[in-house]
C-alpha positions as CSV (number, residue, x, y, z in Angstrom):
1,X,-161.4,115.5,92.4
2,X,-163.9,113.3,90.7
3,X,-163.5,115.4,87.5
4,X,-159.7,114.7,87.4
5,X,-160.3,111.0,88.2
6,X,-162.8,110.7,85.3
7,X,-160.4,112.6,83.0
8,X,-157.5,110.3,84.1
9,X,-159.7,107.3,83.5
10,X,-160.5,108.5,80.0
11,X,-156.8,108.9,79.2
12,X,-156.1,105.4,80.5
13,X,-158.9,103.9,78.5
14,X,-157.8,105.8,75.4
15,X,-154.3,104.5,75.7
16,X,-155.6,101.0,76.3
17,X,-157.7,101.1,73.2
18,X,-154.7,102.5,71.2
19,X,-152.6,99.7,72.5
20,X,-155.2,97.1,71.6
21,X,-155.5,98.5,68.1
22,X,-151.7,98.4,67.7
23,X,-151.5,94.8,68.9
24,X,-154.4,93.9,66.6
25,X,-152.6,95.5,63.7
26,X,-149.4,93.7,64.5
27,X,-151.3,90.4,64.7
28,X,-152.5,91.0,61.1
29,X,-149.0,91.5,59.8
30,X,-147.3,88.5,58.2
31,X,-144.6,86.7,60.2
32,X,-141.2,86.8,58.4
33,X,-137.5,86.3,58.9
34,X,-134.9,88.6,57.6
35,X,-131.6,87.4,56.1
36,X,-129.2,90.3,55.9
37,X,-129.3,93.7,57.4
38,X,-132.3,94.3,59.7
39,X,-134.8,96.9,58.6
40,X,-133.9,99.2,61.5
41,X,-130.1,99.0,60.9
42,X,-128.2,102.1,59.8
43,X,-127.2,101.1,56.3
44,X,-127.2,103.1,53.1
45,X,-130.7,102.6,51.7
46,X,-129.5,103.3,48.1
47,X,-126.9,100.5,48.4
48,X,-129.3,97.8,49.8
49,X,-132.2,96.1,48.0
50,X,-134.8,93.7,49.4
51,X,-136.2,90.5,48.1
52,X,-139.4,88.9,49.4
53,X,-139.8,85.2,48.9
54,X,-143.3,83.7,49.0
55,X,-143.6,80.0,49.6
56,X,-146.2,77.6,48.2
57,X,-149.3,75.9,49.6
58,X,-148.7,74.2,53.0
59,X,-145.2,75.5,53.0
60,X,-143.4,78.2,55.1
61,X,-140.7,80.7,54.7
62,X,-138.2,78.5,56.5
63,X,-138.3,76.0,53.6
64,X,-136.3,78.6,51.6
65,X,-133.5,79.3,54.1
66,X,-130.8,77.5,52.3
67,X,-131.8,78.9,49.0
68,X,-132.0,82.5,50.4
69,X,-128.4,82.1,51.8
70,X,-127.1,81.0,48.5
71,X,-129.0,83.7,46.6
72,X,-127.5,86.5,48.8
73,X,-124.0,85.0,48.2
74,X,-124.5,85.1,44.5
75,X,-126.0,88.6,44.4
76,X,-123.7,90.1,47.1
77,X,-124.4,89.8,50.8
78,X,-123.6,93.4,51.4
79,X,-126.1,94.6,48.8
80,X,-129.1,92.5,49.5
81,X,-131.5,91.3,52.2
82,X,-133.9,88.4,51.7
83,X,-137.1,88.3,53.6
84,X,-138.8,84.8,54.0
85,X,-142.5,85.4,54.4
86,X,-145.0,83.1,56.1
87,X,-148.2,83.6,54.1
88,X,-151.6,83.9,55.9
89,X,-152.7,80.6,57.4
90,X,-149.1,79.2,57.2
91,X,-146.3,78.8,59.7
92,X,-146.1,81.7,62.2
93,X,-148.8,83.5,60.2
94,X,-151.4,80.8,60.9
95,X,-153.7,83.3,62.6
96,X,-153.4,86.1,60.2
97,X,-156.6,87.0,58.4
98,X,-158.9,85.1,60.8
99,X,-162.6,86.0,60.2
100,X,-161.9,87.2,56.7
101,X,-162.1,85.8,53.2
102,X,-158.9,83.9,52.3
103,X,-158.1,84.5,48.7
104,X,-155.0,85.2,46.5
105,X,-155.8,88.9,46.3
106,X,-156.2,89.1,50.1
107,X,-152.9,87.3,50.6
108,X,-151.3,89.8,48.2
109,X,-152.6,92.7,50.3
110,X,-151.0,91.0,53.3
111,X,-147.6,91.3,51.5
112,X,-148.3,95.0,50.9
113,X,-149.2,95.5,54.5
114,X,-145.9,93.8,55.5
115,X,-143.9,96.1,53.2
116,X,-145.6,99.1,54.8
117,X,-144.9,97.9,58.3
118,X,-141.2,97.3,57.8
119,X,-141.0,100.6,55.9
120,X,-139.2,99.0,52.8
121,X,-140.9,98.0,49.6
122,X,-139.2,94.9,48.0
123,X,-137.3,95.5,44.8
124,X,-137.8,91.9,43.8
125,X,-140.6,89.4,44.8
126,X,-140.1,85.7,44.2
127,X,-143.1,83.4,44.6
128,X,-143.4,79.7,44.2
129,X,-146.6,77.8,43.2
130,X,-149.4,79.5,45.3
131,X,-146.8,82.2,46.2
132,X,-146.2,82.8,42.5
133,X,-149.8,83.8,41.8
134,X,-149.8,85.9,45.0
135,X,-146.7,87.6,43.7
136,X,-148.3,88.4,40.4
137,X,-151.4,89.9,42.1
138,X,-149.1,91.9,44.4
139,X,-147.3,93.4,41.4
140,X,-150.6,95.0,40.4
141,X,-151.8,96.2,43.8
142,X,-148.6,97.1,45.6
143,X,-148.3,100.6,47.0
144,X,-144.8,100.6,45.5
145,X,-144.6,98.0,42.7
146,X,-141.5,95.8,42.7
147,X,-139.0,96.2,39.9
148,X,-139.1,92.4,39.2
149,X,-141.8,89.8,40.0
150,X,-140.9,86.2,39.7
151,X,-143.5,83.4,39.5
152,X,-141.9,79.9,39.8
153,X,-143.8,77.0,38.4
154,X,-147.2,78.6,39.0
155,X,-149.8,78.5,36.3
156,X,-151.0,82.1,35.9
157,X,-154.5,81.3,34.7
158,X,-157.4,79.4,36.2
159,X,-156.7,75.8,37.0
160,X,-159.6,73.6,35.9
161,X,-158.3,70.2,37.1
162,X,-156.4,68.8,40.1
163,X,-153.9,66.4,38.5
164,X,-151.7,66.3,41.6
165,X,-154.5,65.4,44.0
166,X,-154.1,68.4,46.3
167,X,-157.8,68.4,47.1
168,X,-157.5,64.7,48.2
169,X,-154.5,65.5,50.4
170,X,-156.4,68.4,52.1
171,X,-159.5,66.3,52.6
172,X,-157.4,63.5,54.2
173,X,-155.7,66.0,56.5
174,X,-159.1,67.4,57.5
175,X,-160.1,64.0,58.6
176,X,-157.2,63.7,61.0
177,X,-157.6,64.5,64.7
178,X,-156.5,67.9,65.8
179,X,-153.6,66.4,67.8
180,X,-151.4,63.6,66.4
181,X,-149.6,61.1,68.6
182,X,-146.5,60.8,66.4
183,X,-145.1,61.0,62.9
184,X,-145.2,57.2,62.7
185,X,-148.9,57.3,63.6
186,X,-149.4,59.8,60.7
187,X,-147.8,57.4,58.2
188,X,-150.2,54.6,59.4
189,X,-153.2,56.9,59.1
190,X,-152.4,57.9,55.5
191,X,-151.6,54.6,53.7
192,X,-153.0,55.9,50.4
193,X,-150.1,58.4,50.0
194,X,-146.4,57.9,49.2
195,X,-143.8,57.9,52.0
196,X,-142.4,61.1,50.5
197,X,-145.7,62.9,50.6
198,X,-146.4,61.7,54.2
199,X,-142.9,63.0,55.2
200,X,-143.7,66.3,53.7
201,X,-147.0,66.5,55.5
202,X,-145.2,65.5,58.7
203,X,-142.8,68.4,58.2
204,X,-145.7,70.7,59.0
205,X,-146.1,69.2,62.5
206,X,-145.0,70.9,65.7
207,X,-145.2,70.0,69.4
208,X,-148.3,71.2,71.1
209,X,-147.9,74.4,73.1
210,X,-148.7,72.7,76.5
211,X,-145.4,70.8,76.4
212,X,-147.0,67.4,75.7
213,X,-145.6,64.8,73.4
214,X,-148.4,65.2,70.9
215,X,-148.1,67.1,67.6
216,X,-150.3,69.5,65.7
217,X,-150.2,71.1,62.2
218,X,-148.5,74.5,61.9
219,X,-150.9,75.8,59.3
220,X,-154.6,76.7,59.6
221,X,-156.3,74.1,57.4
222,X,-159.4,76.2,56.7
223,X,-157.4,79.1,55.5
224,X,-155.2,76.8,53.4
225,X,-158.2,75.1,51.7
226,X,-159.7,78.5,50.9
227,X,-156.4,79.7,49.4
228,X,-156.1,76.6,47.2
229,X,-159.7,77.1,46.0
230,X,-158.8,80.8,45.2
231,X,-155.6,79.7,43.5
232,X,-157.6,77.5,41.2
233,X,-160.2,80.2,40.4
234,X,-158.0,83.3,40.1
235,X,-156.9,84.4,36.7
236,X,-153.7,86.4,36.9
237,X,-153.0,86.8,33.2
238,X,-153.7,90.5,33.6
239,X,-150.6,90.9,35.7
240,X,-148.5,89.4,32.8
241,X,-150.2,90.9,29.8
242,X,-151.0,94.4,31.1
243,X,-147.7,96.3,31.1
244,X,-145.7,93.2,31.9
245,X,-142.3,94.8,32.3
246,X,-140.4,93.1,35.1
247,X,-142.5,89.9,35.0
248,X,-140.5,86.7,35.0
249,X,-142.1,83.3,34.7
250,X,-140.2,80.1,35.3
251,X,-141.6,76.7,34.3
252,X,-140.0,73.5,35.7
253,X,-139.0,71.3,32.8
254,X,-140.6,68.2,34.3
255,X,-143.6,69.9,35.8
256,X,-146.9,68.4,34.6
257,X,-149.0,71.5,35.6
258,X,-148.7,73.4,32.3
259,X,-150.8,73.0,29.2
260,X,-149.4,73.6,25.7
261,X,-151.7,76.5,25.2
262,X,-150.5,78.2,28.5
263,X,-146.9,77.8,27.5
264,X,-147.5,79.3,24.0
265,X,-149.5,82.2,25.4
266,X,-146.5,83.0,27.7
267,X,-144.0,82.8,24.9
268,X,-146.1,85.3,23.0
269,X,-146.4,87.6,25.9
270,X,-144.0,90.4,27.0
271,X,-143.1,88.5,30.1
272,X,-139.6,86.9,30.4
273,X,-140.4,83.2,30.2
274,X,-137.8,80.5,31.0
275,X,-137.7,76.8,31.6
276,X,-135.7,75.4,34.5
277,X,-134.0,72.2,33.3
278,X,-133.9,69.0,35.3
279,X,-136.5,70.1,37.8
280,X,-140.0,69.1,38.9
281,X,-142.4,71.4,40.8
282,X,-140.1,71.8,43.8
283,X,-137.7,74.0,41.9
284,X,-135.5,75.2,44.8
285,X,-134.7,71.6,45.9
286,X,-134.8,69.8,42.5
287,X,-132.3,72.1,40.8
288,X,-131.3,74.9,43.2
289,X,-128.1,75.7,41.2
290,X,-130.0,76.1,38.0
291,X,-132.6,78.3,39.7
292,X,-129.9,80.4,41.3
293,X,-128.2,80.9,37.9
294,X,-131.5,82.1,36.3
295,X,-132.2,84.5,39.1
296,X,-128.6,85.8,39.6
297,X,-128.1,86.5,35.9
298,X,-131.4,88.3,35.6
299,X,-131.5,90.4,38.8
300,X,-129.4,93.6,38.3
301,X,-127.0,94.9,40.9
302,X,-128.7,96.6,43.9
303,X,-127.8,100.2,42.8
304,X,-129.3,99.5,39.3
305,X,-132.8,98.7,40.6
């Protein structure tokens, strides 16, 4: 009797460990929302292609919902699904990668792990800013490389300076208390920044989980700061200049992030380099129609990918 009890206990413990590993693996996979046919739907795989969109620093997939809807309409809703990804440390993926180094390459490996989990490799990856450099790195390490990789207003090489004061913003956010009384209080606590910048920081606030009236940031600040440091130090030119088929680089016309040398190097590379007119760094809100036109005329029909 004791033998069977011990055996049963071993079986239960084995199943418990397996469940724990499964939950742990799931916790490491990036949160995402799917626009279009779910991955488990019974659709013709040959007739449906997938786009992953990777947001920028201190952003989230939800920031691209309107653009994703418009892009599917332009490309053909029956032919495409768009997946809005929350990168590690951001949005619903705030806890992904805890206890590990948080770099651009690690974030690209997260994207590959997501593709494996859903069982569908993206045909097209579109990344903005930080997400653009992650997209470039993903194009080189992906288990199944995308047919097209788009980097939107993201300098591919190392970034020596911080002309936009991102480090100052991150430092100011770090000095804030963990819980914030209100968005009005936030504006009063950050008088050194413009109202538009404070509003953007405030868009990353959510109600605390215990149901109180206080707010907290949706991103993991430590992870975000490490990712920004990695973004500055990572050189992704190799992804562009080593067999750069399917690489598309879009510079915003009014963006101040680009040096003349960087632009000339891109023009002389085999990458497809384009300039989005009438847009600053926030390409999908500054000139969404222009960006849609660039993407929609360059991405082939689903069956041709």
